[in-house]
N, C-alpha and C positions, 0 to 999 in steps of 0.2 A: 601240116607243116612240112615243107619240102627240104628242110635242113638235112644235109647228108653228113655222113661220118667225116668226110674229108673237107667239108665247108670251112672256109677261113672266117673266124669270128673275132670281132673286136668288142671287148667288154668296155663300155663307156659309162661315164658317171651321169646320172640323172639327179640333179640336186635341187630341183624346185618343181612345184606342181604345174606351173605354167609351161615348162619345157615338155613335160609329159603330155599335156593337152595339145601342144603344138605337134608333137610326134603323132599322137593319136588322130587328130583331126585334119592337120595340114600335110602330114607325111614327110616331115624333115626334122633333122637334128643338127645342131650347130657345134662346131669345135673351133676355138680360137687358133689361128694359124701358129701363133708363137708358142702354144703348148701342145699342139697336135702331135700325135705319134708319127713316125716316119712314113708309114704306109696307111692310107685311109681307104684304098681300093680293096675292100673285103667283101665277102659274100653276105655276111649278116652283122648287125649290131645287136648286142645283148646289153640291157640297161641295168646297171647297178643303182638301185634307189637308196639314197642316203637316209639318215635318220629324220630328215625333214618330213618323210612320209609316215612317220609315227609307227604304228603296228605293221605297216607294209614296207618299212624301211630296213636298211642293212641286209638287203637281199637282191637277187636278180629274179624278176618275175616275167619279164617280157623280152621278146626277140623280134627283130624285123629284118626282112630281106633288104639289102642295099640295092637301089636301082641306079645310082650314079651320084656324082658330087660335083660341086663347082666352088670356085673361090669368089667371095663377095665381101661386103663390109657388114658390120653389125647394124649400121643405120639402114641398109637395104633389107636386112632380115627382120628387124624390129622397128618398123617405121613410126611406131608410137613413142619411141625413145630417141628422138634426134639429138638431144642434148646430153645423152649418156656419155660419161668420160671415155668409154671405149667405142664410141659411135664410128670412128674412122678406122678402127682396127679391122684387119682382114680375118675372115672366118671361112671355114669350110662349111658349106651347106650340103649335108648328106641327105639325099632323097631316099626315102624308105617306103616299103610297102606297109600294109596294115600290121599293127602290133599284134603279136600272137602270144598267148600265155604259155609258159612252160608247163609241163605236166605237174611240176611241184616247184616251189621257190627254192633257189640256191642260196643258202644262208651264208652270211659273212663270217660268223663266229669271231675269230680273232682279227680278221681283216676289217678295219673300220675306215682306213684312209686309202682309197683306191683311186688311181688316175686312169690309166688305160692298161689293158691286158689282152694279149692275143691268145687265142685258144682255137680248138677245132671242134666241129660239130659233134663228134663222138664224145668228147669230154663234156660238152655243154649238156647233152641229152642224158648223161649218166651221173652228173655231179650232184652231190648232196650239199657240199659246201664250196665256197670260192676257192679254197685250197685245192679241191679236186679239179679245178680248171687249169692248173699249172701243167703244161706239157712236160712229161717226164723226159729224162735225158736221152733215152733211146729214140724218142720221136721228135726231139727238139730240132734235129737236123732237117727233118721233113718240113717242119713249120718254118724254119729260117729259109729254106729253099723256096717255099711258096711265097714268102714275103719278098725275097729277092726277085722272083719272077714278076710279081706284081709291080714292083718298083722299076724293074728294067723295061717293062712295057711302056713306061712313060718316056724312056730314052729312045725307043724305037719308033718314034713318029706319032705316038698316041698323044692326045691332049694332056698337058700337065694338069689341067683342071680336074681331070678324072682320077689323078693319082696323087702321090705324096708331094710334099714340099721339098723333098730331098731326092736326088738321083739314087739309083741302085748302088752306085759306088759308095754311098754313105752307109750302107749296111755292110757289116763285116762278113768275110767269108766264114764258114762255120768251123774253122780250125780254132776258134776261141774255146777255151776250156769251159765246159758247161757249169762247173762249180763257180767260175769267175762270173759268168752271166747271172747265175742265181744270186751270188753275193751282190752284184751291182743292182739287181732288181729287188733286193731285200727278201729273197725267197730262201727258205730253209727246206731241206728235204722233209719228207713226210714225218709228222709227229713233232717237228720243231716249232719253236715259237717265232712270231713275226715281230 
């Protein structure tokens, strides 16, 4: 695994077996544009498997390098579902490398409803629980700066299809109080309940 300590990682939800097989066999993952995080141009995706996976659920077991992304429709991604109610909705198709198993699963413990979470490689490799993935206040500025740089690349002539649905100006400067960010994201400091 080439995951580096400074790698930008997006934890994404894997809520059905079919999507895991698509990721494993076809090398892509989909995110609806309307619910996508502001920046999808990350180095890696880590997959939080929901309880649908039974004994292998409520944890993160796999990570994959991101190779690129594009904007398309659900109908183009899942051609066997042309009449699906969301068939015309726009989705990010995130191209990924092979799924790699983490050295040990990262357990959800109290976190059961996860949408998207940004973290860094160092945290992913050492985490025991999902709570351990939350970037601490002293390193949050570095994470925000990395996200802003990725988003600003889209404004500097690079294809919007490779980056977020929102320009860098949509991301706040990091003079936002870290406690306010934690409150908005539903994060409590270590030892707190969610």
